[in-house]
N, C-alpha and C positions, 0 to 999 in steps of 0.2 A: 480430745476433751470428752469427759464422761457426761452422760445425760442424767446421772444421779444427782440429787440435791446436794449442794455444797454446804453441809453442816459443819465441815471441818474448819472453816475460817471463823474468826470472831464475829464478823458481820453476818455470816450465815447463821450461826447459833443465836445471836442477838435478834436477828430478824425473825427466826422461827419462834423464839420465845415471845416476841411481841404479837406475832400473828396468832399463836395459840392462846396465850394468857389474855391478850387484849380482846380477842373475839369471845372467849369464855366470860370475861368480865362484863362486856356490853350485853351479851346474851343473858347473863344473870340479872343485870339491871332491868332489861326488858321483862324478864320473868317476874321480878318483884312488881313491876308496873302492872303486868297482866293479872297478878294476884291481888291487885287493889291498892298497892302502895303508890300513891300519886307523888311524882317527884316535884320538889320545889325548884325554883329558878336556878339556885346554885347547883343542885343535883344535875339539872340538864346541862349547865355549863361545863360540869366536870366530865361529861361524855365527849366533848369536842376533841380532846387529844386522841381518843380512841377512834372517832370517826375519821380523823385525818391521819393519825399515826399508823394504824393498821394497814391501810392501802400503801402508804409510803414504805412501810416495812416490807410489804410484799414486793414492791419494786426494787428495794435494796436487796432482797433475797435473790430475785431473778438476776439483777446486775452483778451480784457477787459471784454467781455461778457463770455468767456469760462474759464477764469482764474481770477475771481474777487479777489482783494487783492494782486495779484502777482506784483512783480516789473517789469516784462517783458513788460506789456503794457505801464507803466510809462517810462521805458527806451526807448521804441520805439518812443513814442510821444516826448520824449526829443530829440531824434535824428532828428525827423521831425522839431522840433523847431529850432535846430541849423542850419539845412538846410535852413529854411526860414529866419533866422537871417543873414546868409551869402548872401542869395538872396536879402534881403533888402539892405545890404551893396553894392552889385553890382548894384542894381537899383539906389541907391543914387549916386554912382559914375557915372553911365551913365547919369542920369539927370543933374549932375554937368557938364559933358562934353557937353551936349546939351545947357546948359546955359552959356557955355564958362567960367565956374569958374576955370577949369583946363583942360589941354590938354588930349585928349583921346589916346589910343594906336596908335602907328604909322602905324600899319597894319590894322586899323579899317576901312576898306572899302571892299565891296564885289561887284562883278559883278553879274548882274542878266540879264536874257534874253536868247537868243539862244546860243548854243554852237558856239565857234569861228570856222569859216571856214578858215583853213590855206591857202587855195587856193586864197582867196581874203581877206587877213587879214585886210587891212585898211578899207574896206567896212564893215566887220564884227564888227570892233571896234565901229562903229557908232551905232550899235544895242545894245551895252552893256550899262546897266543902273548902274551907280555907287551909291551904298548905303553907306552913311556915318553915322558914329556913332554920329557926332556932330551936326546933323540936325534932329530935331524932324519931323517925317513924318506926325504926326497927333497930335492935341491938343484939349482939351476941357477945357474951363475956364482957359486957359493958362498953363495947366498941360499936359505933354506928357504921352505917354504910359509907359515910364520908371518911371515917377513920380507916376502914378497910381499903377504900379507894386510895387514901394517902399511902398506905403500905404497898399496895400493888403498883401505883404510879411511881413511887420512889424506887422500888426495886427495878422496874422497867427502865427508868431513867439511868440508874447506876449501870445496868447491864448494857444498854445501848451506848451511853457515853463512854463506858469502858472499851467497848468494841471500836468506837469511832477513833479513839486516841491510842489504841493498842498498836505497837510497832509491828509492821509486817515482816521484819527481819527474822 
């Protein structure tokens, strides 16, 4: 058995795609956050498939190399696919909220800024920035970060689910 990465199998290629694209996506989200774009609660929820899916994809990648022909890597990448399918659904929902196609959650606003000073509450409230789920903080070509996340999550779901169900014959 070779020690080279097993990119030749569908699970190996799908796992590598999730590791690379998923890590780049979440690093990009953190970069936007460090640049001052405060994420709303729906934005933070959309990160969960990445936080769970990328490590599982890494395990699938390793098991695809060490256990060729086993159902374990295919099962793991299938789980990753379901995670990203759910992430795509949440991103589509969030993009629809931003486009005012439907209402968002009633509690979908978060305060950002300094901790509230209870000694001077009214003045402290002026420093709180309200982050709403129904307002896109950034767009490129008319597509918000939630829209781009939908595209990325849907593509990763298609790649991983395709690999999970691809015949090994």
